[in-house]
PDB file with SEQRES, HELIX, SHEET and CRYST1 records, atoms N, CA, C and O in Angstrom:
SEQRES   1 A   83  MET LEU TRP ASN ALA GLU LEU CYS ALA ASN LEU LEU GLU          
SEQRES   2 A   83  GLN GLN GLY TYR ARG PRO VAL THR ARG SER GLN HIS ILE          
SEQRES   3 A   83  GLY GLN TRP THR ASP LEU LEU GLU ALA MET ASN ASP GLY          
SEQRES   4 A   83  SER PRO SER ILE THR THR THR ALA ASP GLN MET ALA GLU          
SEQRES   5 A   83  GLU LEU PRO ALA ASP LEU VAL GLU ASP VAL ASN ARG GLN          
SEQRES   6 A   83  LEU SER ARG ARG GLY CYS HIS TYR GLN VAL GLY ARG PRO          
SEQRES   7 A   83  LEU SER ASN ARG HIS                                          
HELIX    1 AA1 ALA A    5  GLN A   14  1                                  10    
HELIX    2 AA2 ARG A   22  ASP A   38  1                                  17    
HELIX    3 AA3 ALA A   47  ALA A   51  1                                   5    
HELIX    4 AA4 ALA A   56  LEU A   58  5                                   3    
HELIX    5 AA5 VAL A   59  ARG A   68  1                                  10    
HELIX    6 AA6 LEU A   79  ASN A   81  5                                   3    
CRYST1    1.000    1.000    1.000  90.00  90.00  90.00 P 1           1          
ATOM      1  N   MET A   1      76.017  94.279  74.322  1.00  0.00           N  
ATOM      2  CA  MET A   1      76.610  95.497  74.823  1.00  0.00           C  
ATOM      3  C   MET A   1      77.032  95.272  76.277  1.00  0.00           C  
ATOM      4  O   MET A   1      76.287  94.686  77.061  1.00  0.00           O  
ATOM      5  N   LEU A   2      78.213  95.734  76.624  1.00  0.00           N  
ATOM      6  CA  LEU A   2      78.749  95.594  77.970  1.00  0.00           C  
ATOM      7  C   LEU A   2      78.930  96.963  78.611  1.00  0.00           C  
ATOM      8  O   LEU A   2      79.174  97.963  77.936  1.00  0.00           O  
ATOM      9  N   TRP A   3      78.803  96.975  79.927  1.00  0.00           N  
ATOM     10  CA  TRP A   3      79.038  98.199  80.685  1.00  0.00           C  
ATOM     11  C   TRP A   3      80.531  98.329  80.958  1.00  0.00           C  
ATOM     12  O   TRP A   3      81.211  97.332  81.201  1.00  0.00           O  
ATOM     13  N   ASN A   4      81.029  99.533  80.919  1.00  0.00           N  
ATOM     14  CA  ASN A   4      82.408  99.800  81.305  1.00  0.00           C  
ATOM     15  C   ASN A   4      82.395  99.990  82.821  1.00  0.00           C  
ATOM     16  O   ASN A   4      81.962 101.029  83.320  1.00  0.00           O  
ATOM     17  N   ALA A   5      82.874  98.979  83.548  1.00  0.00           N  
ATOM     18  CA  ALA A   5      82.785  98.977  85.006  1.00  0.00           C  
ATOM     19  C   ALA A   5      83.494 100.178  85.642  1.00  0.00           C  
ATOM     20  O   ALA A   5      82.969 100.794  86.569  1.00  0.00           O  
ATOM     21  N   GLU A   6      84.677 100.505  85.144  1.00  0.00           N  
ATOM     22  CA  GLU A   6      85.424 101.618  85.724  1.00  0.00           C  
ATOM     23  C   GLU A   6      84.717 102.944  85.491  1.00  0.00           C  
ATOM     24  O   GLU A   6      84.606 103.754  86.411  1.00  0.00           O  
ATOM     25  N   LEU A   7      84.243 103.173  84.291  1.00  0.00           N  
ATOM     26  CA  LEU A   7      83.540 104.406  83.962  1.00  0.00           C  
ATOM     27  C   LEU A   7      82.255 104.526  84.786  1.00  0.00           C  
ATOM     28  O   LEU A   7      81.966 105.581  85.351  1.00  0.00           O  
ATOM     29  N   CYS A   8      81.500 103.448  84.848  1.00  0.00           N  
ATOM     30  CA  CYS A   8      80.244 103.467  85.611  1.00  0.00           C  
ATOM     31  C   CYS A   8      80.511 103.694  87.102  1.00  0.00           C  
ATOM     32  O   CYS A   8      79.800 104.455  87.758  1.00  0.00           O  
ATOM     33  N   ALA A   9      81.548 103.024  87.631  1.00  0.00           N  
ATOM     34  CA  ALA A   9      81.884 103.197  89.050  1.00  0.00           C  
ATOM     35  C   ALA A   9      82.232 104.654  89.348  1.00  0.00           C  
ATOM     36  O   ALA A   9      81.795 105.205  90.358  1.00  0.00           O  
ATOM     37  N   ASN A  10      83.018 105.276  88.470  1.00  0.00           N  
ATOM     38  CA  ASN A  10      83.391 106.679  88.667  1.00  0.00           C  
ATOM     39  C   ASN A  10      82.167 107.587  88.651  1.00  0.00           C  
ATOM     40  O   ASN A  10      82.039 108.475  89.495  1.00  0.00           O  
ATOM     41  N   LEU A  11      81.267 107.367  87.692  1.00  0.00           N  
ATOM     42  CA  LEU A  11      80.060 108.191  87.607  1.00  0.00           C  
ATOM     43  C   LEU A  11      79.172 108.011  88.832  1.00  0.00           C  
ATOM     44  O   LEU A  11      78.651 108.988  89.371  1.00  0.00           O  
ATOM     45  N   LEU A  12      78.997 106.778  89.269  1.00  0.00           N  
ATOM     46  CA  LEU A  12      78.164 106.523  90.449  1.00  0.00           C  
ATOM     47  C   LEU A  12      78.774 107.140  91.703  1.00  0.00           C  
ATOM     48  O   LEU A  12      78.059 107.714  92.524  1.00  0.00           O  
ATOM     49  N   GLU A  13      80.092 107.023  91.854  1.00  0.00           N  
ATOM     50  CA  GLU A  13      80.747 107.619  93.018  1.00  0.00           C  
ATOM     51  C   GLU A  13      80.647 109.136  93.003  1.00  0.00           C  
ATOM     52  O   GLU A  13      80.540 109.754  94.062  1.00  0.00           O  
ATOM     53  N   GLN A  14      80.680 109.750  91.819  1.00  0.00           N  
ATOM     54  CA  GLN A  14      80.496 111.196  91.714  1.00  0.00           C  
ATOM     55  C   GLN A  14      79.100 111.610  92.166  1.00  0.00           C  
ATOM     56  O   GLN A  14      78.898 112.735  92.623  1.00  0.00           O  
ATOM     57  N   GLN A  15      78.142 110.704  92.040  1.00  0.00           N  
ATOM     58  CA  GLN A  15      76.768 110.976  92.458  1.00  0.00           C  
ATOM     59  C   GLN A  15      76.545 110.648  93.938  1.00  0.00           C  
ATOM     60  O   GLN A  15      75.429 110.784  94.440  1.00  0.00           O  
ATOM     61  N   GLY A  16      77.600 110.216  94.637  1.00  0.00           N  
ATOM     62  CA  GLY A  16      77.498 109.959  96.067  1.00  0.00           C  
ATOM     63  C   GLY A  16      77.322 108.496  96.443  1.00  0.00           C  
ATOM     64  O   GLY A  16      77.226 108.171  97.626  1.00  0.00           O  
ATOM     65  N   TYR A  17      77.279 107.622  95.469  1.00  0.00           N  
ATOM     66  CA  TYR A  17      77.150 106.189  95.767  1.00  0.00           C  
ATOM     67  C   TYR A  17      78.515 105.620  96.120  1.00  0.00           C  
ATOM     68  O   TYR A  17      79.538 106.055  95.591  1.00  0.00           O  
ATOM     69  N   ARG A  18      78.522 104.641  97.022  1.00  0.00           N  
ATOM     70  CA  ARG A  18      79.758 103.992  97.435  1.00  0.00           C  
ATOM     71  C   ARG A  18      79.627 102.490  97.240  1.00  0.00           C  
ATOM     72  O   ARG A  18      78.549 101.928  97.435  1.00  0.00           O  
ATOM     73  N   PRO A  19      80.721 101.839  96.857  1.00  0.00           N  
ATOM     74  CA  PRO A  19      80.668 100.386  96.686  1.00  0.00           C  
ATOM     75  C   PRO A  19      80.406  99.683  98.018  1.00  0.00           C  
ATOM     76  O   PRO A  19      80.777 100.175  99.084  1.00  0.00           O  
ATOM     77  N   VAL A  20      79.771  98.545  97.928  1.00  0.00           N  
ATOM     78  CA  VAL A  20      79.525  97.721  99.109  1.00  0.00           C  
ATOM     79  C   VAL A  20      80.839  97.047  99.482  1.00  0.00           C  
ATOM     80  O   VAL A  20      81.567  96.575  98.609  1.00  0.00           O  
ATOM     81  N   THR A  21      81.143  97.003 100.774  1.00  0.00           N  
ATOM     82  CA  THR A  21      82.373  96.337 101.198  1.00  0.00           C  
ATOM     83  C   THR A  21      82.232  94.830 101.012  1.00  0.00           C  
ATOM     84  O   THR A  21      81.121  94.310 100.909  1.00  0.00           O  
ATOM     85  N   ARG A  22      83.346  94.147 100.972  1.00  0.00           N  
ATOM     86  CA  ARG A  22      83.327  92.686 100.832  1.00  0.00           C  
ATOM     87  C   ARG A  22      82.528  92.044 101.971  1.00  0.00           C  
ATOM     88  O   ARG A  22      81.730  91.138 101.728  1.00  0.00           O  
ATOM     89  N   SER A  23      82.733  92.498 103.195  1.00  0.00           N  
ATOM     90  CA  SER A  23      82.014  91.900 104.329  1.00  0.00           C  
ATOM     91  C   SER A  23      80.507  92.165 104.225  1.00  0.00           C  
ATOM     92  O   SER A  23      79.709  91.301 104.590  1.00  0.00           O  
ATOM     93  N   GLN A  24      80.107  93.337 103.736  1.00  0.00           N  
ATOM     94  CA  GLN A  24      78.683  93.606 103.521  1.00  0.00           C  
ATOM     95  C   GLN A  24      78.127  92.694 102.431  1.00  0.00           C  
ATOM     96  O   GLN A  24      77.020  92.172 102.558  1.00  0.00           O  
ATOM     97  N   HIS A  25      78.895  92.506 101.366  1.00  0.00           N  
ATOM     98  CA  HIS A  25      78.486  91.659 100.255  1.00  0.00           C  
ATOM     99  C   HIS A  25      78.297  90.214 100.738  1.00  0.00           C  
ATOM    100  O   HIS A  25      77.310  89.564 100.390  1.00  0.00           O  
ATOM    101  N   ILE A  26      79.234  89.725 101.528  1.00  0.00           N  
ATOM    102  CA  ILE A  26      79.131  88.374 102.094  1.00  0.00           C  
ATOM    103  C   ILE A  26      77.917  88.281 103.001  1.00  0.00           C  
ATOM    104  O   ILE A  26      77.168  87.306 102.936  1.00  0.00           O  
ATOM    105  N   GLY A  27      77.716  89.278 103.841  1.00  0.00           N  
ATOM    106  CA  GLY A  27      76.565  89.288 104.753  1.00  0.00           C  
ATOM    107  C   GLY A  27      75.241  89.299 104.016  1.00  0.00           C  
ATOM    108  O   GLY A  27      74.303  88.607 104.412  1.00  0.00           O  
ATOM    109  N   GLN A  28      75.156  90.073 102.954  1.00  0.00           N  
ATOM    110  CA  GLN A  28      73.914  90.124 102.172  1.00  0.00           C  
ATOM    111  C   GLN A  28      73.612  88.781 101.526  1.00  0.00           C  
ATOM    112  O   GLN A  28      72.471  88.320 101.555  1.00  0.00           O  
ATOM    113  N   TRP A  29      74.628  88.151 100.941  1.00  0.00           N  
ATOM    114  CA  TRP A  29      74.434  86.836 100.328  1.00  0.00           C  
ATOM    115  C   TRP A  29      74.060  85.803 101.379  1.00  0.00           C  
ATOM    116  O   TRP A  29      73.204  84.952 101.141  1.00  0.00           O  
ATOM    117  N   THR A  30      74.703  85.877 102.546  1.00  0.00           N  
ATOM    118  CA  THR A  30      74.402  84.929 103.621  1.00  0.00           C  
ATOM    119  C   THR A  30      72.958  85.101 104.077  1.00  0.00           C  
ATOM    120  O   THR A  30      72.237  84.114 104.223  1.00  0.00           O  
ATOM    121  N   ASP A  31      72.529  86.332 104.303  1.00  0.00           N  
ATOM    122  CA  ASP A  31      71.136  86.593 104.710  1.00  0.00           C  
ATOM    123  C   ASP A  31      70.157  86.041 103.673  1.00  0.00           C  
ATOM    124  O   ASP A  31      69.176  85.384 104.023  1.00  0.00           O  
ATOM    125  N   LEU A  32      70.432  86.312 102.403  1.00  0.00           N  
ATOM    126  CA  LEU A  32      69.543  85.878 101.335  1.00  0.00           C  
ATOM    127  C   LEU A  32      69.456  84.357 101.262  1.00  0.00           C  
ATOM    128  O   LEU A  32      68.362  83.795 101.220  1.00  0.00           O  
ATOM    129  N   LEU A  33      70.614  83.691 101.245  1.00  0.00           N  
ATOM    130  CA  LEU A  33      70.603  82.239 101.105  1.00  0.00           C  
ATOM    131  C   LEU A  33      70.020  81.549 102.329  1.00  0.00           C  
ATOM    132  O   LEU A  33      69.366  80.513 102.207  1.00  0.00           O  
ATOM    133  N   GLU A  34      70.249  82.111 103.498  1.00  0.00           N  
ATOM    134  CA  GLU A  34      69.662  81.554 104.719  1.00  0.00           C  
ATOM    135  C   GLU A  34      68.136  81.666 104.666  1.00  0.00           C  
ATOM    136  O   GLU A  34      67.430  80.716 105.002  1.00  0.00           O  
ATOM    137  N   ALA A  35      67.636  82.819 104.247  1.00  0.00           N  
ATOM    138  CA  ALA A  35      66.186  83.019 104.126  1.00  0.00           C  
ATOM    139  C   ALA A  35      65.600  82.119 103.038  1.00  0.00           C  
ATOM    140  O   ALA A  35      64.518  81.555 103.208  1.00  0.00           O  
ATOM    141  N   MET A  36      66.309  81.988 101.931  1.00  0.00           N  
ATOM    142  CA  MET A  36      65.825  81.127 100.844  1.00  0.00           C  
ATOM    143  C   MET A  36      65.775  79.677 101.303  1.00  0.00           C  
ATOM    144  O   MET A  36      64.845  78.947 100.963  1.00  0.00           O  
ATOM    145  N   ASN A  37      66.763  79.264 102.066  1.00  0.00           N  
ATOM    146  CA  ASN A  37      66.807  77.900 102.571  1.00  0.00           C  
ATOM    147  C   ASN A  37      65.656  77.635 103.533  1.00  0.00           C  
ATOM    148  O   ASN A  37      65.091  76.542 103.547  1.00  0.00           O  
ATOM    149  N   ASP A  38      65.309  78.641 104.339  1.00  0.00           N  
ATOM    150  CA  ASP A  38      64.185  78.504 105.271  1.00  0.00           C  
ATOM    151  C   ASP A  38      62.874  78.362 104.516  1.00  0.00           C  
ATOM    152  O   ASP A  38      61.948  77.690 104.970  1.00  0.00           O  
ATOM    153  N   GLY A  39      62.809  79.003 103.358  1.00  0.00           N  
ATOM    154  CA  GLY A  39      61.647  78.859 102.481  1.00  0.00           C  
ATOM    155  C   GLY A  39      60.500  79.785 102.819  1.00  0.00           C  
ATOM    156  O   GLY A  39      60.397  80.320 103.923  1.00  0.00           O  
ATOM    157  N   SER A  40      59.647  79.952 101.837  1.00  0.00           N  
ATOM    158  CA  SER A  40      58.439  80.755 101.951  1.00  0.00           C  
ATOM    159  C   SER A  40      57.510  80.327 100.828  1.00  0.00           C  
ATOM    160  O   SER A  40      57.963  80.100  99.707  1.00  0.00           O  
ATOM    161  N   PRO A  41      56.217  80.213 101.112  1.00  0.00           N  
ATOM    162  CA  PRO A  41      55.297  79.811 100.053  1.00  0.00           C  
ATOM    163  C   PRO A  41      55.220  80.806  98.900  1.00  0.00           C  
ATOM    164  O   PRO A  41      54.781  80.449  97.807  1.00  0.00           O  
ATOM    165  N   SER A  42      55.636  82.039  99.128  1.00  0.00           N  
ATOM    166  CA  SER A  42      55.546  83.051  98.076  1.00  0.00           C  
ATOM    167  C   SER A  42      56.803  83.106  97.198  1.00  0.00           C  
ATOM    168  O   SER A  42      56.842  83.847  96.216  1.00  0.00           O  
ATOM    169  N   ILE A  43      57.820  82.328  97.548  1.00  0.00           N  
ATOM    170  CA  ILE A  43      59.068  82.331  96.783  1.00  0.00           C  
ATOM    171  C   ILE A  43      59.160  81.038  95.987  1.00  0.00           C  
ATOM    172  O   ILE A  43      59.094  79.945  96.549  1.00  0.00           O  
ATOM    173  N   THR A  44      59.312  81.173  94.680  1.00  0.00           N  
ATOM    174  CA  THR A  44      59.396  79.983  93.834  1.00  0.00           C  
ATOM    175  C   THR A  44      60.828  79.641  93.443  1.00  0.00           C  
ATOM    176  O   THR A  44      61.075  78.583  92.865  1.00  0.00           O  
ATOM    177  N   THR A  45      61.765  80.515  93.749  1.00  0.00           N  
ATOM    178  CA  THR A  45      63.174  80.274  93.449  1.00  0.00           C  
ATOM    179  C   THR A  45      63.801  79.541  94.624  1.00  0.00           C  
ATOM    180  O   THR A  45      63.482  79.820  95.779  1.00  0.00           O  
ATOM    181  N   THR A  46      64.692  78.606  94.330  1.00  0.00           N  
ATOM    182  CA  THR A  46      65.371  77.870  95.395  1.00  0.00           C  
ATOM    183  C   THR A  46      66.687  78.543  95.765  1.00  0.00           C  
ATOM    184  O   THR A  46      67.212  79.371  95.020  1.00  0.00           O  
ATOM    185  N   ALA A  47      67.204  78.172  96.924  1.00  0.00           N  
ATOM    186  CA  ALA A  47      68.509  78.690  97.346  1.00  0.00           C  
ATOM    187  C   ALA A  47      69.579  78.286  96.337  1.00  0.00           C  
ATOM    188  O   ALA A  47      70.477  79.072  96.038  1.00  0.00           O  
ATOM    189  N   ASP A  48      69.487  77.059  95.808  1.00  0.00           N  
ATOM    190  CA  ASP A  48      70.462  76.614  94.816  1.00  0.00           C  
ATOM    191  C   ASP A  48      70.417  77.486  93.560  1.00  0.00           C  
ATOM    192  O   ASP A  48      71.460  77.811  92.991  1.00  0.00           O  
ATOM    193  N   GLN A  49      69.222  77.861  93.130  1.00  0.00           N  
ATOM    194  CA  GLN A  49      69.103  78.721  91.949  1.00  0.00           C  
ATOM    195  C   GLN A  49      69.706  80.097  92.214  1.00  0.00           C  
ATOM    196  O   GLN A  49      70.403  80.646  91.361  1.00  0.00           O  
ATOM    197  N   MET A  50      69.444  80.650  93.384  1.00  0.00           N  
ATOM    198  CA  MET A  50      70.020  81.961  93.717  1.00  0.00           C  
ATOM    199  C   MET A  50      71.538  81.869  93.842  1.00  0.00           C  
ATOM    200  O   MET A  50      72.253  82.782  93.429  1.00  0.00           O  
ATOM    201  N   ALA A  51      72.030  80.772  94.410  1.00  0.00           N  
ATOM    202  CA  ALA A  51      73.466  80.610  94.623  1.00  0.00           C  
ATOM    203  C   ALA A  51      74.239  80.568  93.312  1.00  0.00           C  
ATOM    204  O   ALA A  51      75.442  80.826  93.295  1.00  0.00           O  
ATOM    205  N   GLU A  52      73.564  80.247  92.217  1.00  0.00           N  
ATOM    206  CA  GLU A  52      74.237  80.253  90.912  1.00  0.00           C  
ATOM    207  C   GLU A  52      74.774  81.634  90.575  1.00  0.00           C  
ATOM    208  O   GLU A  52      75.727  81.757  89.805  1.00  0.00           O  
ATOM    209  N   GLU A  53      74.179  82.670  91.140  1.00  0.00           N  
ATOM    210  CA  GLU A  53      74.597  84.056  90.873  1.00  0.00           C  
ATOM    211  C   GLU A  53      75.678  84.545  91.830  1.00  0.00           C  
ATOM    212  O   GLU A  53      76.232  85.626  91.636  1.00  0.00           O  
ATOM    213  N   LEU A  54      75.982  83.764  92.856  1.00  0.00           N  
ATOM    214  CA  LEU A  54      76.991  84.154  93.837  1.00  0.00           C  
ATOM    215  C   LEU A  54      78.373  84.158  93.190  1.00  0.00           C  
ATOM    216  O   LEU A  54      78.778  83.151  92.608  1.00  0.00           O  
ATOM    217  N   PRO A  55      79.108  85.274  93.280  1.00  0.00           N  
ATOM    218  CA  PRO A  55      80.455  85.297  92.714  1.00  0.00           C  
ATOM    219  C   PRO A  55      81.329  84.202  93.340  1.00  0.00           C  
ATOM    220  O   PRO A  55      81.305  84.001  94.555  1.00  0.00           O  
ATOM    221  N   ALA A  56      82.085  83.510  92.518  1.00  0.00           N  
ATOM    222  CA  ALA A  56      82.894  82.371  92.968  1.00  0.00           C  
ATOM    223  C   ALA A  56      83.849  82.744  94.101  1.00  0.00           C  
ATOM    224  O   ALA A  56      84.118  81.923  94.979  1.00  0.00           O  
ATOM    225  N   ASP A  57      84.364  83.974  94.089  1.00  0.00           N  
ATOM    226  CA  ASP A  57      85.319  84.363  95.131  1.00  0.00           C  
ATOM    227  C   ASP A  57      84.675  84.569  96.493  1.00  0.00           C  
ATOM    228  O   ASP A  57      85.381  84.763  97.483  1.00  0.00           O  
ATOM    229  N   LEU A  58      83.337  84.531  96.564  1.00  0.00           N  
ATOM    230  CA  LEU A  58      82.648  84.701  97.851  1.00  0.00           C  
ATOM    231  C   LEU A  58      82.132  83.380  98.424  1.00  0.00           C  
ATOM    232  O   LEU A  58      81.703  83.335  99.577  1.00  0.00           O  
ATOM    233  N   VAL A  59      82.169  82.312  97.634  1.00  0.00           N  
ATOM    234  CA  VAL A  59      81.547  81.039  98.050  1.00  0.00           C  
ATOM    235  C   VAL A  59      82.083  80.554  99.393  1.00  0.00           C  
ATOM    236  O   VAL A  59      81.306  80.252 100.298  1.00  0.00           O  
ATOM    237  N   GLU A  60      83.383  80.479  99.526  1.00  0.00           N  
ATOM    238  CA  GLU A  60      83.975  79.957 100.764  1.00  0.00           C  
ATOM    239  C   GLU A  60      83.571  80.789 101.974  1.00  0.00           C  
ATOM    240  O   GLU A  60      83.201  80.235 103.010  1.00  0.00           O  
ATOM    241  N   ASP A  61      83.637  82.111 101.856  1.00  0.00           N  
ATOM    242  CA  ASP A  61      83.284  82.984 102.980  1.00  0.00           C  
ATOM    243  C   ASP A  61      81.793  82.912 103.321  1.00  0.00           C  
ATOM    244  O   ASP A  61      81.425  82.915 104.496  1.00  0.00           O  
ATOM    245  N   VAL A  62      80.940  82.846 102.300  1.00  0.00           N  
ATOM    246  CA  VAL A  62      79.499  82.742 102.539  1.00  0.00           C  
ATOM    247  C   VAL A  62      79.190  81.406 103.213  1.00  0.00           C  
ATOM    248  O   VAL A  62      78.420  81.366 104.173  1.00  0.00           O  
ATOM    249  N   ASN A  63      79.775  80.321 102.730  1.00  0.00           N  
ATOM    250  CA  ASN A  63      79.552  79.017 103.354  1.00  0.00           C  
ATOM    251  C   ASN A  63      80.006  79.010 104.802  1.00  0.00           C  
ATOM    252  O   ASN A  63      79.332  78.446 105.665  1.00  0.00           O  
ATOM    253  N   ARG A  64      81.148  79.635 105.074  1.00  0.00           N  
ATOM    254  CA  ARG A  64      81.652  79.719 106.444  1.00  0.00           C  
ATOM    255  C   ARG A  64      80.670  80.479 107.330  1.00  0.00           C  
ATOM    256  O   ARG A  64      80.389  80.059 108.453  1.00  0.00           O  
ATOM    257  N   GLN A  65      80.147  81.599 106.827  1.00  0.00           N  
ATOM    258  CA  GLN A  65      79.224  82.401 107.622  1.00  0.00           C  
ATOM    259  C   GLN A  65      77.892  81.664 107.828  1.00  0.00           C  
ATOM    260  O   GLN A  65      77.300  81.743 108.904  1.00  0.00           O  
ATOM    261  N   LEU A  66      77.423  80.948 106.798  1.00  0.00           N  
ATOM    262  CA  LEU A  66      76.211  80.147 106.953  1.00  0.00           C  
ATOM    263  C   LEU A  66      76.399  79.105 108.052  1.00  0.00           C  
ATOM    264  O   LEU A  66      75.506  78.904 108.875  1.00  0.00           O  
ATOM    265  N   SER A  67      77.550  78.446 108.069  1.00  0.00           N  
ATOM    266  CA  SER A  67      77.849  77.446 109.101  1.00  0.00           C  
ATOM    267  C   SER A  67      77.878  78.071 110.488  1.00  0.00           C  
ATOM    268  O   SER A  67      77.333  77.509 111.439  1.00  0.00           O  
ATOM    269  N   ARG A  68      78.509  79.227 110.603  1.00  0.00           N  
ATOM    270  CA  ARG A  68      78.575  79.918 111.905  1.00  0.00           C  
ATOM    271  C   ARG A  68      77.190  80.249 112.442  1.00  0.00           C  
ATOM    272  O   ARG A  68      76.966  80.243 113.653  1.00  0.00           O  
ATOM    273  N   ARG A  69      76.263  80.536 111.532  1.00  0.00           N  
ATOM    274  CA  ARG A  69      74.890  80.864 111.936  1.00  0.00           C  
ATOM    275  C   ARG A  69      74.053  79.623 112.231  1.00  0.00           C  
ATOM    276  O   ARG A  69      72.906  79.732 112.666  1.00  0.00           O  
ATOM    277  N   GLY A  70      74.624  78.452 111.996  1.00  0.00           N  
ATOM    278  CA  GLY A  70      73.894  77.219 112.240  1.00  0.00           C  
ATOM    279  C   GLY A  70      73.000  76.801 111.083  1.00  0.00           C  
ATOM    280  O   GLY A  70      72.153  75.921 111.236  1.00  0.00           O  
ATOM    281  N   CYS A  71      73.186  77.425 109.932  1.00  0.00           N  
ATOM    282  CA  CYS A  71      72.413  77.085 108.743  1.00  0.00           C  
ATOM    283  C   CYS A  71      73.104  75.916 108.050  1.00  0.00           C  
ATOM    284  O   CYS A  71      74.306  75.966 107.791  1.00  0.00           O  
ATOM    285  N   HIS A  72      72.353  74.876 107.753  1.00  0.00           N  
ATOM    286  CA  HIS A  72      72.930  73.681 107.140  1.00  0.00           C  
ATOM    287  C   HIS A  72      73.130  73.815 105.635  1.00  0.00           C  
ATOM    288  O   HIS A  72      73.790  72.974 105.025  1.00  0.00           O  
ATOM    289  N   TYR A  73      72.574  74.849 105.033  1.00  0.00           N  
ATOM    290  CA  TYR A  73      72.735  75.041 103.586  1.00  0.00           C  
ATOM    291  C   TYR A  73      74.172  75.443 103.279  1.00  0.00           C  
ATOM    292  O   TYR A  73      74.764  76.254 103.992  1.00  0.00           O  
ATOM    293  N   GLN A  74      74.721  74.880 102.228  1.00  0.00           N  
ATOM    294  CA  GLN A  74      76.045  75.257 101.734  1.00  0.00           C  
ATOM    295  C   GLN A  74      75.968  75.410 100.226  1.00  0.00           C  
ATOM    296  O   GLN A  74      75.313  74.627  99.538  1.00  0.00           O  
ATOM    297  N   VAL A  75      76.647  76.429  99.725  1.00  0.00           N  
ATOM    298  CA  VAL A  75      76.695  76.669  98.289  1.00  0.00           C  
ATOM    299  C   VAL A  75      77.636  75.640  97.668  1.00  0.00           C  
ATOM    300  O   VAL A  75      78.776  75.476  98.104  1.00  0.00           O  
ATOM    301  N   GLY A  76      77.145  74.962  96.661  1.00  0.00           N  
ATOM    302  CA  GLY A  76      77.975  74.016  95.940  1.00  0.00           C  
ATOM    303  C   GLY A  76      78.331  74.598  94.593  1.00  0.00           C  
ATOM    304  O   GLY A  76      77.636  75.479  94.086  1.00  0.00           O  
ATOM    305  N   ARG A  77      79.384  74.123  94.027  1.00  0.00           N  
ATOM    306  CA  ARG A  77      79.806  74.536  92.691  1.00  0.00           C  
ATOM    307  C   ARG A  77      79.997  73.283  91.863  1.00  0.00           C  
ATOM    308  O   ARG A  77      80.502  72.282  92.371  1.00  0.00           O  
ATOM    309  N   PRO A  78      79.605  73.314  90.597  1.00  0.00           N  
ATOM    310  CA  PRO A  78      79.887  72.179  89.724  1.00  0.00           C  
ATOM    311  C   PRO A  78      81.391  71.916  89.693  1.00  0.00           C  
ATOM    312  O   PRO A  78      82.185  72.848  89.822  1.00  0.00           O  
ATOM    313  N   LEU A  79      81.784  70.668  89.525  1.00  0.00           N  
ATOM    314  CA  LEU A  79      83.195  70.307  89.516  1.00  0.00           C  
ATOM    315  C   LEU A  79      84.005  71.088  88.496  1.00  0.00           C  
ATOM    316  O   LEU A  79      85.188  71.350  88.718  1.00  0.00           O  
ATOM    317  N   SER A  80      83.391  71.465  87.383  1.00  0.00           N  
ATOM    318  CA  SER A  80      84.105  72.209  86.342  1.00  0.00           C  
ATOM    319  C   SER A  80      84.528  73.599  86.796  1.00  0.00           C  
ATOM    320  O   SER A  80      85.444  74.179  86.213  1.00  0.00           O  
ATOM    321  N   ASN A  81      83.874  74.156  87.836  1.00  0.00           N  
ATOM    322  CA  ASN A  81      84.209  75.498  88.317  1.00  0.00           C  
ATOM    323  C   ASN A  81      85.173  75.472  89.496  1.00  0.00           C  
ATOM    324  O   ASN A  81      85.614  76.527  89.953  1.00  0.00           O  
ATOM    325  N   ARG A  82      85.506  74.286  89.997  1.00  0.00           N  
ATOM    326  CA  ARG A  82      86.399  74.203  91.145  1.00  0.00           C  
ATOM    327  C   ARG A  82      87.840  74.098  90.687  1.00  0.00           C  
ATOM    328  O   ARG A  82      88.134  73.517  89.643  1.00  0.00           O  
ATOM    329  N   HIS A  83      88.729  74.664  91.477  1.00  0.00           N  
ATOM    330  CA  HIS A  83      90.159  74.602  91.131  1.00  0.00           C  
ATOM    331  C   HIS A  83      90.891  73.747  92.130  1.00  0.00           C  
ATOM    332  O   HIS A  83      92.104  73.568  92.018  1.00  0.00           O  
TER     333      HIS A  83                                                      
END                                                                             
């Protein structure tokens, strides 16, 4: 079963929810991957595992922001997903 994105978006917006902006989305992913890269004994997931969920259209911007912050981690994509 799949969600109807347009229908769900309309219902959520009627309830007062607003979509996250692209820059907020990039910032959230950057914060998460930077923290994952730094590591924590209580986290068993790796930054690479989390990055698998990163939308492909955000990879370049997230990598750029990670670099600007001085974080050496970069999201990689398998060759089959690169254009």
